[in-house]
Residue frames relative to the residue before (quaternion, step in Angstrom):
aa qw qx qy qz dx dy dz
Q 1.0000 0.0000 0.0000 0.0000 0.00 0.00 0.00
V 0.3613 -0.7409 0.5288 0.2021 3.54 -0.80 1.05
Q 0.0082 0.7807 -0.6246 0.0161 3.54 -0.96 0.91
L 0.0918 -0.7502 0.6532 0.0444 3.51 -1.12 0.85
V 0.0482 -0.8164 0.5751 -0.0190 3.56 -0.66 1.09
E 0.1994 -0.7966 0.5650 0.0806 3.53 -0.59 1.22
S 0.0308 0.7634 -0.6452 -0.0073 3.52 -1.31 0.41
G 0.6228 0.5933 -0.3917 0.3266 3.52 -1.32 0.17
G 0.4973 0.6477 -0.4401 0.3735 3.56 1.23 -0.08
G 0.1870 0.7812 -0.5836 0.1191 3.54 -1.29 0.21
V 0.6082 -0.5250 0.4455 0.3951 3.50 -1.33 -0.39
V 0.0286 0.7942 -0.6037 0.0626 3.55 -0.86 0.98
Q 0.4800 -0.6577 0.4955 0.3025 3.55 -1.10 0.61
P 0.6259 -0.5121 0.4089 0.4230 3.60 -1.17 0.42
G 0.7614 0.3054 -0.2623 0.5081 3.53 -0.88 1.00
G 0.5877 0.6092 -0.3533 0.3984 3.55 1.27 -0.23
S 0.4043 -0.7082 0.5381 0.2132 3.52 -1.38 0.01
L 0.0121 -0.7594 0.6502 0.0194 3.52 -1.29 0.51
T 0.1630 -0.7504 0.6258 0.1370 3.53 -1.22 0.51
L 0.2090 -0.7717 0.5937 0.0911 3.54 -0.76 1.11
S 0.1484 -0.7729 0.6124 0.0741 3.53 -1.18 0.70
C 0.0586 -0.7659 0.6393 0.0352 3.51 -1.25 0.53
V 0.1070 -0.7863 0.6070 0.0430 3.54 -0.86 0.99
A 0.2313 -0.7865 0.5643 0.0976 3.54 -0.84 1.03
S 0.0043 -0.7728 0.6345 0.0148 3.54 -1.17 0.62
G 0.7588 0.3854 -0.2805 0.4439 3.54 -1.23 0.46
I 0.7516 0.2663 -0.1658 0.5802 3.55 1.25 0.24
D 0.4607 -0.6416 0.5232 0.3199 3.57 -1.20 0.49
F 0.2984 -0.8240 0.4621 0.1355 3.50 0.21 1.41
S 0.6453 0.5866 -0.3230 0.3677 3.55 0.98 -0.87
L 0.6506 0.5681 -0.3096 0.3977 3.58 1.17 -0.46
Y 0.7889 0.3999 -0.1350 0.4466 3.56 1.11 -0.64
I 0.5722 -0.5513 0.4890 0.3600 3.48 -1.35 0.46
A 0.0696 -0.7872 0.6127 0.0141 3.54 -0.99 0.90
G 0.0501 0.8262 -0.5592 0.0475 3.54 -1.15 0.41
W 0.3903 -0.6747 0.5721 0.2551 3.47 -1.43 -0.12
T 0.0589 -0.7538 0.6544 0.0066 3.51 -1.11 0.88
R 0.1528 -0.8004 0.5702 0.1039 3.56 -1.05 0.61
L 0.2565 -0.7267 0.6206 0.1447 3.51 -1.29 0.60
T 0.2958 -0.7956 0.5084 0.1449 3.54 -0.46 1.25
P 0.6782 -0.4750 0.3530 0.4357 3.60 -1.24 0.22
G 0.6758 0.4647 -0.2831 0.4972 3.57 1.19 -0.50
S 0.5133 -0.6861 0.3739 0.3551 3.56 1.33 0.36
Q 0.4302 0.6633 -0.4928 0.3634 3.56 1.09 0.66
R 0.2536 -0.7675 0.5719 0.1401 3.55 -0.84 1.01
E 0.0424 -0.8154 0.5760 -0.0394 3.54 -0.78 1.06
A 0.3790 -0.6935 0.5638 0.2400 3.56 -0.97 0.87
V 0.2607 -0.8013 0.5253 0.1184 3.56 -0.57 1.17
A 0.7774 -0.2009 0.2036 0.5603 3.57 0.68 -1.11
M 0.0509 -0.7755 0.6260 0.0641 3.51 -1.26 0.43
I 0.1122 -0.7852 0.6075 0.0435 3.53 -1.23 0.54
T 0.3835 -0.7247 0.5282 0.2209 3.54 -0.92 0.92
P 0.6857 -0.4614 0.3351 0.4524 3.60 -1.20 0.19
G 0.7105 0.4577 -0.2584 0.4679 3.58 1.08 -0.66
G 0.6253 -0.5947 0.3204 0.3907 3.55 1.27 -0.01
N 0.4466 0.6533 -0.4892 0.3666 3.61 1.17 0.23
T 0.1649 -0.8238 0.5413 0.0339 3.56 -0.91 0.93
R 0.0561 -0.7453 0.6618 0.0591 3.50 -1.35 0.44
Y 0.1592 -0.7997 0.5766 0.0519 3.52 -1.14 0.72
G 0.5569 -0.5640 0.4822 0.3731 3.51 -1.27 0.42
D 0.6349 -0.5678 0.3633 0.3776 3.57 -1.10 0.66
F 0.6522 0.5478 -0.3176 0.4168 3.57 1.05 -0.73
V 0.5283 0.6520 -0.4109 0.3561 3.60 1.20 -0.35
K 0.0317 -0.8667 0.4972 0.0240 3.59 1.04 -0.81
G 0.7454 -0.4505 0.2245 0.4371 3.55 0.86 0.98
R 0.5395 0.6626 -0.3895 0.3437 3.59 1.22 0.01
F 0.7568 0.3447 -0.1794 0.5256 3.57 1.13 -0.59
T 0.1128 -0.7683 0.6244 0.0842 3.55 -1.24 0.52
V 0.1801 -0.7699 0.6054 0.0909 3.55 -0.79 1.05
S 0.0589 0.7900 -0.6076 0.0575 3.55 -1.02 0.81
R 0.1745 -0.7805 0.5911 0.1050 3.53 -1.27 0.29
D 0.1760 -0.7270 0.6524 0.1220 3.49 -1.30 0.54
N 0.2619 -0.8160 0.4932 0.1492 3.55 -0.04 1.28
A 0.6175 0.5566 -0.3504 0.4313 3.58 1.06 -0.62
Q 0.7376 0.3765 -0.2016 0.5231 3.55 1.16 -0.67
N 0.3833 -0.7262 0.4765 0.3140 3.60 1.31 -0.01
A 0.5150 0.6728 -0.3762 0.3750 3.55 1.06 0.71
L 0.1615 -0.7487 0.6398 0.0628 3.49 -1.22 0.75
Y 0.1125 -0.8083 0.5772 0.0302 3.55 -0.99 0.83
L 0.0710 -0.7485 0.6535 0.0874 3.50 -1.32 0.41
E 0.1341 -0.7794 0.6104 0.0438 3.52 -0.49 1.23
M 0.0715 -0.8155 0.5739 -0.0193 3.54 -0.63 1.17
T 0.0343 -0.7953 0.6052 -0.0079 3.55 -0.87 0.97
N 0.8246 0.2218 -0.1683 0.4925 3.54 -1.33 0.32
L 0.1182 0.8325 -0.5269 0.1241 3.54 0.89 0.98
D 0.0876 -0.7716 0.6259 0.0719 3.54 -1.13 0.66
R 0.7418 -0.4443 0.2629 0.4281 3.54 -1.29 0.26
D 0.6213 0.5544 -0.3494 0.4295 3.59 1.09 -0.54
D 0.6238 0.5425 -0.3416 0.4471 3.58 1.26 -0.24
A 0.4623 0.6727 -0.4541 0.3572 3.57 1.25 -0.09
A 0.3024 0.7319 -0.5443 0.2769 3.55 -0.67 1.11
I 0.4601 -0.5693 0.5613 0.3863 3.50 -1.38 -0.13
Y 0.2021 -0.7946 0.5670 0.0794 3.56 -0.73 1.09
F 0.1338 -0.8025 0.5811 0.0210 3.52 -0.80 1.11
C 0.3330 -0.6874 0.6124 0.2038 3.49 -1.13 0.81
N 0.0435 0.8076 -0.5881 0.0059 3.59 -1.01 0.69
L 0.2007 -0.7700 0.6038 0.0471 3.48 -1.26 0.67
N 0.2504 -0.7852 0.5534 0.1202 3.56 -0.79 1.04
E 0.0752 -0.8000 0.5953 -0.0068 3.53 -0.28 1.31
Q 0.7982 -0.3107 0.1570 0.4916 3.55 -0.04 1.35
G 0.7949 -0.3111 0.1260 0.5055 3.53 0.83 1.04
H 0.6689 0.4322 -0.3031 0.5234 3.58 1.23 -0.22
W 0.2603 -0.7926 0.5370 0.1250 3.55 -0.70 1.12
H 0.1783 -0.7363 0.6452 0.0987 3.50 -1.02 0.94
W 0.1588 -0.8012 0.5749 0.0474 3.55 -1.04 0.84
G 0.3947 -0.6646 0.5740 0.2703 3.50 -1.24 0.55
Q 0.6522 -0.5328 0.3758 0.3868 3.54 -1.31 -0.04
G 0.5386 -0.6515 0.3829 0.3725 3.56 1.27 -0.20
T 0.1014 -0.7606 0.6367 0.0760 3.52 -1.27 0.51
Q 0.4180 -0.7502 0.4693 0.2056 3.53 -0.84 1.06
V 0.0913 -0.7552 0.6473 0.0491 3.53 -1.03 0.89
T 0.0571 -0.7884 0.6125 -0.0117 3.54 -0.75 1.12
V 0.1276 -0.7792 0.6115 0.0520 3.56 -0.88 0.98
S 0.2419 0.7737 -0.5343 0.2397 3.51 -0.37 1.26
A 0.4237 -0.6814 0.5348 0.2651 3.51 -1.12 0.74
């Protein structure tokens, strides 16, 4: 059974930083595209970042160089380093993994941006 477990969410002030982590189990993580998606308070789902097994990355337009996605295949881990956060970044952040067209999702971790 594939499991993705996120951590690292929390409350941060505008302009602050957070690093999210996701650990995968039950699957050979190194083989598949992984990424982060967020669900905003307005229930809008947005693709944040993705990374291929070889380390190529893509980001949503709203990221504007503020976030960095990375992976450690040996540790079955995915990361999202977020800097210069603003209130529009408040959301539930989900880790996901594309296993040959089938998406696996974690349970999400909440990011709140508040002064």
